[in-house]
N, C-alpha and C positions, 0 to 999 in steps of 0.2 A: 514288649511284643511288637513285632513289625506290623505295619498296616497292610491290608490287602490292597494291592494296586490294580485299579480298574481303568483301562485305557479305552476311551471312545475315539475312534478314528474319524477325522473330519476331512472332507474334500469338497471342492467347489461343486455345487449342484446336488448335494445330498438332500434327501427329504428331511425337513425339519423334525417331524414327529418321530422318524426312525431313530434319531439320536436323542431327542428330548424325552421321549417316553421312557426308555431304559434309564436315562440319567435321573429322572424324577424318582424312579423306584430304587435304583441301586445306591443313591446317595444316603439312604437311611440305614444301610447295612452298618452294623457296629464295626469299628476298626477298619473301615474302608476309606481309601483315598482315590477320588476320581481325577483322572487327567484327561484333558482333551488334546489329542495328539494329531499333528499334521506335519507337512513338510517344513513349515516355518510357523513360529508363534504369531499370534495376532488374529484378526477377524477372518473368518471363512464364510463365504456367502452360501446360504442354503437355497433350495428351489423356491422357497417362500420369500425370497429377497430379504431375509432376516439373517444376521450374522451370528454365528457361534464363535467364541474366541478360543483358539488353540493355546493351551497353557504350556505345552512342551512340544518337542520335535521327535520325529522318528529316530533320529540319531541319538537323542538323549534318553528315550524310553526303550531300554534294551531287554527288560525282563518283566513285563507286566504279568500279573496273576490271571487277569481276565481281559479279553479284548472284545469290544463291541464294534461291529462294522455296519453302518447304515447303508441303505440303498438310495435310489433316486435317479433323476435324469442324468446326473453327472457320472453314473456308473461306467458308461462306455469310455469316457475319457480317462477315468481313474484306472481302468484296466491297463493302461500304458504308463501309469505313474509310479512314484516311489512307494506307494502303499503296498503294492504286490510284493516287492522285495522285503519290506518290513514284516509282512505277515509270514513269509517263509522263514524269516530269521527268528521271530519270537514264538511262533506257534509250538515248536517242540517242547517248550518249557512252561506253557500256560496251563492253568488248571482247566479253563474253558476258553475256547475261541468261539465267538457268536456272531450272528448276522441278523439283520432285519431286511425284509423285502429283497430287492435285487442285490443287496450286499452279499448274498450267497454266491452270486456270479463271481464276485471278487475273491471269495474264499476258494471257489472251484478253480479259478484261473491261476491262483497261487499253488494249486496242487493239493489242497487240504481236504478235498471231498472225493478223491478217487474211489469209485465203487461204493460210495456212501449215499444214503438217502438224505435229501435236503428239501426244505421248503423255500418258496420265493413268492413274489407277486405273481398273480395268475397270468399277467401279460408277458412274463419272461420265463415262466416255469419250463417251457419246452426247450429253452436254450441250455438247461443244465446237462442233458446227456452229451451235448457237444463238448462239454468241459469235463466229462468223466463221472458226473454225479447222476444219481437216480432221483428224478423228481417225485416229491410227495405232496399230496393235497392236504396234509395235516396242517393245523395252524402253528404248532410248534413241534419241531423234530429234535429229539435228544439222541445224539449219536455218541454213546459211551466209548466205543472203540477208538474214535478219533478225537475225543474230548471236545466235541463241537455241538453247538445248538444253532439251529436256524429257524427263523420265524417267517411266516407268510407276509402279506402286505401291511405296511405302515403301522396300523394300530395294534397288530399282533405282537409288536415289539414289547408292549407293556406286559402281555401274557408271558412272553419269553423271559422277561426280566424277573417276573415273580417266580417262575420255575427256577431260574438261576439263583435268585435270592434264597430259596429253600435249600438248594444244593450247597450253597456257600455258608448257610447258617443252620436253620431248622424251620420246621413247618410253622411253628408259632410266630417266629420272627417274620416270615414271609406273609403270613396272614395279618400280622400287625401292620406291616407296610401297606398291604392292600387296604386296610382300614384307614390308616393315616391319610392315604391318597384318595380315600373314598371311591375306590375303583369298583363300582357295582353297576355295570352298564345295563341299561334298559333302552336300547335304541327304539326310536319311534317307528321304524320300518324293519322288516326282516329281509333285507336285501344286501347284506354285508359280505356275501360270497357269490362267486360266479354261479354256483349250483343253485342258489336261491333266487337270483335276479331274473326278472322277466326280460324278454327280448327288447322291449321298449326301454327298460332301465339300462340294459347293456349298451344300447345304441346311444343313449343320452350320456352315459359314463364316458364313452369314447369321445363324444363331442366336447365334453367338459375337460376331460383329462389330457387329450392329445395336444392341445395348444400349450399346455404347461409341462409337457414331457412326461406326465404320469402314465400315459398309455403310449407305447412306442408306435411309430408309423407302420411298422411291419405287422403289428398284431391285428388279427381279424377275429371277430366274434365267432364262436363255434356255430356250425350250421344247425 
């Protein structure tokens, strides 16, 4: 029996948890083989100045079953890179093509979200219509018609990966992975979405996130 090939795309300036969260979940899937894919093998620097190591290249990874595309401050530069052409090449034969955070902009730029609903980080969600997609405020969007899943910002990639794990296996396996990783979040504050955060929290998030590229310069808090 051939192994399920899951390709996690890496590029300079991706957000570390966007990639690491799904990797931690999906690595437990039975008969799955994770590949970290980039333009060249070797270290790829994340926005946290921590490297993930690409194990194979786009040229070598021609027919993955699943693709995971992280977002991050490097998304803008990646829009003009080889990842876009690779997504167009492999998507027609994937079981699922997925993204986390602003990774949905990369899927949309590759033409994979035309007329489709998609999630993204709140600070770039309004860019999706410019690329033909319909923005959604859901934490995880499952688009059966295009065999695409998109997740909102950063930590939502873990939720998306658990949804994906169930689709690729079964509910018991997905729940078992959730237990193995002890993913049972009880955050100390209820400010994890724009709809829940106070104006003071939003302003502070901009102050903290903008210098790291987590909040783009063009984004302004809603009035």
